[in-house]
C-alpha positions as CSV (number, residue, x, y, z in Angstrom):
1,M,-64.2,-84.5,-44.2
2,F,-65.5,-81.8,-46.5
3,V,-67.6,-80.1,-43.9
4,L,-64.4,-80.0,-41.3
5,N,-62.4,-78.8,-44.3
6,N,-64.7,-75.8,-44.9
7,F,-65.0,-75.2,-41.1
8,L,-61.4,-74.7,-40.8
9,M,-61.1,-72.8,-43.8
10,A,-63.8,-70.3,-42.5
11,V,-62.0,-70.3,-38.9
12,A,-58.9,-69.4,-40.6
13,Q,-60.6,-66.6,-42.7
14,L,-62.2,-65.3,-39.6
15,V,-59.1,-65.3,-37.6
16,E,-57.1,-63.6,-40.1
17,F,-60.0,-60.8,-40.3
18,L,-60.0,-60.3,-36.4
19,L,-56.3,-59.8,-36.5
20,V,-56.4,-57.3,-39.3
21,A,-59.1,-55.4,-37.4
22,Y,-57.3,-55.5,-34.2
23,M,-53.9,-54.5,-35.7
24,W,-55.9,-51.3,-37.0
25,I,-57.2,-50.6,-33.8
26,V,-53.9,-50.7,-32.2
27,I,-52.9,-48.3,-35.0
28,G,-55.7,-46.1,-34.2
29,R,-54.8,-46.2,-30.4
30,A,-51.2,-45.2,-31.5
31,V,-52.3,-42.2,-33.6
32,I,-54.6,-41.1,-30.7
33,S,-52.2,-41.0,-28.1
34,W,-50.0,-38.5,-30.4
35,V,-53.0,-36.0,-30.2
36,S,-54.6,-34.6,-27.3
37,A,-57.9,-36.5,-27.9
38,D,-61.1,-35.8,-25.7
39,P,-61.1,-39.0,-23.0
40,S,-64.7,-38.9,-22.8
41,N,-65.4,-39.3,-26.6
42,P,-66.7,-42.6,-27.2
43,I,-64.3,-43.7,-29.8
44,V,-61.2,-43.1,-27.7
45,R,-62.5,-44.6,-24.9
46,F,-63.2,-47.7,-27.2
47,L,-59.8,-47.8,-28.3
48,Y,-58.3,-47.4,-24.9
49,E,-60.7,-49.9,-23.1
50,V,-59.9,-52.6,-26.2
51,T,-56.2,-52.0,-26.4
52,E,-55.1,-51.4,-22.8
53,P,-55.1,-54.9,-21.3
54,P,-52.6,-56.3,-23.8
55,L,-50.4,-53.0,-24.0
56,R,-50.3,-53.1,-20.1
57,R,-49.3,-56.8,-20.0
58,I,-46.5,-55.7,-22.5
59,R,-45.3,-52.9,-20.6
60,R,-45.1,-55.0,-17.4
61,Y,-43.0,-57.9,-18.8
62,L,-40.8,-55.9,-21.6
63,P,-40.2,-52.2,-20.2
64,V,-39.1,-50.7,-23.4
65,N,-40.1,-47.0,-22.8
66,M,-37.2,-44.9,-24.0
67,G,-37.9,-41.6,-22.7
68,S,-41.6,-40.6,-23.5
69,I,-41.8,-43.1,-26.5
70,D,-44.1,-46.2,-25.8
71,F,-43.1,-49.2,-28.0
72,S,-45.6,-51.5,-26.7
73,P,-48.1,-51.0,-29.7
74,M,-45.1,-51.6,-32.0
75,I,-44.5,-54.7,-29.9
76,L,-48.1,-55.7,-30.0
77,I,-48.3,-55.1,-33.9
78,L,-45.4,-57.5,-34.1
79,V,-47.1,-60.1,-32.2
80,I,-50.4,-59.7,-34.4
81,M,-48.2,-60.0,-37.4
82,F,-46.7,-63.2,-36.0
83,L,-50.0,-64.6,-35.7
84,Q,-51.0,-63.7,-39.0
85,Y,-48.2,-65.4,-40.8
86,F,-47.9,-68.4,-38.3
87,L,-51.5,-69.3,-37.2
88,V,-53.7,-68.6,-40.2
89,P,-51.4,-70.4,-42.9
90,T,-51.4,-73.3,-40.2
91,L,-55.0,-73.4,-40.0
92,K,-55.3,-73.3,-43.8
93,G,-52.8,-76.1,-44.2
94,L,-54.7,-78.0,-41.7
95,A,-57.7,-77.9,-43.6
96,M,-56.1,-78.5,-46.9
97,S,-54.6,-81.8,-45.5
98,L,-58.0,-82.9,-44.3
99,G,-59.8,-82.1,-47.7
């Protein structure tokens, strides 16, 4: 049980780190969309390639575009925050109950 406890705690920490990193990537994408960034820049391409699939899915199911403002990054950040506050503590609680 000790090994499984440590494994689940490590998975929880890794999930938390990945969610925080992805949230910052989404924020970077939103900031890049406000300026006229060079689309051939590798950083800009990376931000668009990594964030466009979930943002496109959100835009398709929840058309929350008011004028020229795109609210899909905000919705994606809220989903990430929900996962941070629900999934990570659940994994840690599961690890504690096994230990």
